[in-house]
N, C-alpha and C positions, 0 to 999 in steps of 0.2 A: 114344436119347441122342445129341446132337450133339457130336462131338469137336472140340477146338481145331484151328485151322488147322495143316496140315502135321504132324498127329499121327502119320502113318505113319512119319515120320523118327525120332521120339523115344519114342513110347509103348511099343513093345516093350522098349527098353532101360530105360525108367523102371520098368516092372513088374518086370523082372529085378533091377534095383537095389534096389527096395523089398523084394523077397523075400529077398535076401541080407542086407539090413540087419537082418532079424529075428534073425539068429544072431550079430551082431557083439557083441563085448564092449565095455563102456564105454571111451570114449577118456580120455586123460590130459592132452593138450595141445591148445590151439587157436591157430592162426595166422590172423591177419586182415589182409587187404590190400585197399585201395581202388584199383582199377585203372581210372582214369577216361579216357574219350575226351575229352580236354581241348582244346577248340576255341574259344579266345577270338576268333579272326578268322574263324570260319566264317560264311559268308553275311551278312557285315556289313562295315562300314568299319573302317579301322585306328583311327580315333578311338574308335569304340565298343569295339574290342578292348582299347584301353588303359584305357577306363573299366571294363571287366570285370575286367581285371587289378588295377586299383586297389582294387576291392571285395575281391578275394582277399588282396591285400597288407594291407588294413586288418583283415580279419576272421579269416583262417585262423590266424595265430600265436597269437592269444588262445584260439581254440577248442581248438587242440591242447594248449596249456599248461594249460587248465582241465579237460581230459578226465581220466578215471580212468587211472592209470598201469598198465602191465602187470606181469608177474611180475618183470621186471628193472628196474622203475622208469622205463620209457620211455613217452613219449606216443605217440598214434597217428601214422601216416605216411600221407600222401596221395601216390599215384604218378600224375603227369600224363603220360599217353601223348599226346605232342604231334605234330600232323600235319606231315609233311614238306612238304606242298604249301602250308602256311600259314606257312612259316618267315619270321620277322621278328626281326632282331637284338635290338631293344629289348624285345620280348615275352619272348624267351628269357632275356635278362639279368634281367628282372623275376622270372621263375620261378626262375632260378638263385639269386637273392637269397633267395628263400623256402626254398631247399634248405639254406642254410648252418647252420640250427639242427637239421637232421636230421628235420624233420617233413614234408618234401616231397621228392620224387624225380622224375626225368624218364626216360621211355622213349619208344619209337618207335611212332607211329601213321601210317597212310598210306591216303589215298583215291586210287584211280587207276582208269583205264578204258582199255580197248583197248590195253593195254600188252603188252610182250613181255619175254622173260627178260633180255636185255641192258640194256634201258632201266630195268627194275625194279631190277636189280642196281646200276646206276649211281646211281639215285635214293637207294637206301638207303645205299650206301657213302658218297656225298657228304654225306648228312645226318648220319650217325653221326660222320663226321670233323669236321663243323662243331660238333656238340654237344660233342665232346671238346676240339678245339683252340680254339674260340672262346668256349666257355662253361664248360669244366671239368666237363662232365657225363658220364654213363654210368660203368660199372664195369668192372673187370678180373676175370677168372676164369681160373685156370690159365695166367697170363702173357699173356692176350689180352684186348683190349677186347671187351666183349659188350653185348648189349641185349635187352630184352624187346620184344614186338611185339603190337599189336592192329591188325587189318585194318579199314579204313574200309568202311562199307556192308555189313559182315559177310561180304563176298565172298571170304574166304580161299581160296586155291588154286583160283581160278576156279570157285567153287561155285554161282553162280547158274545156274538153268536156261537163262536167255537169254544168258549169257556176259558180262553187263555188269559194270562196276565192278571189273574185274581184267584178265583176258585171258591170265594167265600160268599155264600148266601147269608143274608142278614147283616151284611157289613155296615149298613147305615145305623142299625140299632146298636151294634158293637161300638162304633165310633161315638154315638150319643152317650153310651154308658161310660166310656173312657174319658169323657169330658170334652169332646169336640163341640165347639160352640157354633161352627158352621162349616159346610163344605163349599169349596170354590172351584171345583173341577170343571163345571160347565161354562161355556159351550165346548163340545168336543168334535164339532164338524170338521171334516166330512166323515168322521168315524161312525160306524154303526152303533157306537156306545152313546150317541147323543140322546139326551132326554127328549121326551115328547112335550115337555113344558118349557116354554121359551120366555125370556125377558121378564122373568118374575123372581121375586124373593118369596120362597114358599117353604112350607113344612112337608116333608115326605110322609106318605101314609101307606106305602106299599107293603105287601105281605113279606115278612121276614123269611119265609120258607121258599121264596121265589126270587129270581134275579130281577134287576132293574126296578127296585122299589121306588126310585126317584121319578118314574113315569107317572106316579100317582101322588097327588099332593093337594094342599090347601094354601092358597095365596095368603101371605102375611098382609095384614091390614093395620091401619092406625088404630090402636086401642084393642086390637083383636086377640092379644095374648098368644100363648103357645097353642098350636093346633095339630101337632103331629109329632113325629120322631126327631128327624134331623133337619136343621135349617139349611136351605140351599140358597146361596147368594150367587146368582148367575151373571155372566157378562153379556154385552150387547150382541145380538144374533140376528142376522137378516141379510139383506142384499144391498149392494151399492152399484151405482150406474155410471158415474162421471167418467168420461173418456173411454167408454167401452161400448162395443156393439151389443154385447151380451152382459148382463149383470154378473157380478162375482160375489162370493160369500164375504160377509163381514162378521168377524168374531172377536174383535178387540185385540188381535194379536199384534205384538210389537216385534218386528224382525227386520233383518237386513233386506229382505225381498218385499217388504210392505211397510214403507215409511209412514210416519204420522203426517197428517196434513189438516188444513182447516176444514176441508170437505169431510174427511173422516171424523173429525170432532163433531161436526154437525150430525152425521149419521149416528155416532155413538149417543149423542144426547137425545136423538129421536127414538133410539132402540132400547136404551138402558132401562132396567127396572125402576119403577116409581113406587114410593110409599107416600101418599098424601102429596105434600108440596116438595118432596125431596127426590132427587135423581141419584141413583147409586151406580156409578160407572166403575166397573171392575175390568181392568186390562190385564194381559198376561204376556209372557214370552218365555224363551229359553235363552236367557241372555248371558249365561256364564261362558258359553262356547265362543270361540274367537271371532267368527264371522258376525254374529249378532252383537257381541261386545264392541267390536271395532266400529260398527255402524252406529250404535246407540250411545256409546261412551265417547267416541271420537279418539283421536290420537295426536300427540304432539300439540300443535297449534290449531288442529282441525276440530271444529265443533261437531259434536255428535248429535244424533237425532233425539236423544232425551231432552236436550236443551230446546230443540224445536217443538217437541211434544208439549212441554210445560208452557211455553209461550202460546201455542195454539189453544190449549185448554183454557189458559187464563183469559185470552182474548175471546174465546167462545163463551165463557161465563159472563164476561162483560156484555157481549153482544146480546145475550138472552136474559140479562138482568138477574143472574144467578149469584148467590152468595157462595163462594168457592171454599171448599174444605179439602185440603190434601190429607189423606188418611192411610194408615196401615190397614191390613186386613182386620185386625182387632178393633181399631178405631171405627171402621165401617160397621162392624157387627154391633158395637156399642151404640152407634147412632140408630141402627135398625132396632135394637132392643129397646131403646128409650121410646121409640115411636110406637112399638107394638104393645107396650105395657098398658093394661087397663088404666083408665083415668084415675089419677091419684097414687099410682104405683111406680111412676117413673123413677129410674135409679141411674 
């Protein structure tokens, strides 16, 4: 049997995760966040970027409004992890406008190469200051401005074997010190940047002097408190089989070439990280570009796959008797944070 690319990184953890899943009791709650690598200006002109944003401004509010509501009567939330290196005032203003009704949020994305600790720190600090001061974005937690993070090109903590698309050892600790409440980069399959820890919410404990500090960690537990450097909230990672002679990778990606389905929702629920009675389902995509946007948002009178996604998840939650909560990346973190606080310290 031919194994998927870089299976040595994730297959042992996957098999261990599947074994322990056999003894888990049924969950009671489901938290769902879309954590998108939102790149309207990526590899294109500013005019095209504005056209991409216009499609989102036209389609997303209606999709969110028409989707099934969660247990609290709230619509789905889309979190746009916007790239620091693509910063444009008008584009961020357009996204901020979509955030006003609570169905969109913004966090931090970054593509960089051959960087070092000081330059990386300056880039992130300048960007989060702009997002807050110029656009009224980002959140506060425990009296401090905080942000969620997704690394571009998957190369978190200098994790590529060739050292490209990062360059910064100790990146996890720098993010922690700058106010990153959680990293949402993983999974990164089939990239060699994939963590050796799968389907967990965990604290990184790797050596800041070495790359890939996220390969070492302590799983977050109910009442367990903070146990390491940076909190990692990972997406569902594993295999799916339906309609195939050979299994394929499942990473929670939303794309024109991989549509949501009831079967995929069942796989996500089986694979996604758990904390006590709560499932945390983190999905992702690159949905600003035209092919994915057309598929997910739809066009004209044609319904997009986002509408299908939200129905399937709502139906899946009912099927498994789960209390559904649509969440932003920050909402998901807050739910995790409330669970991990030692008894009597919930906030």
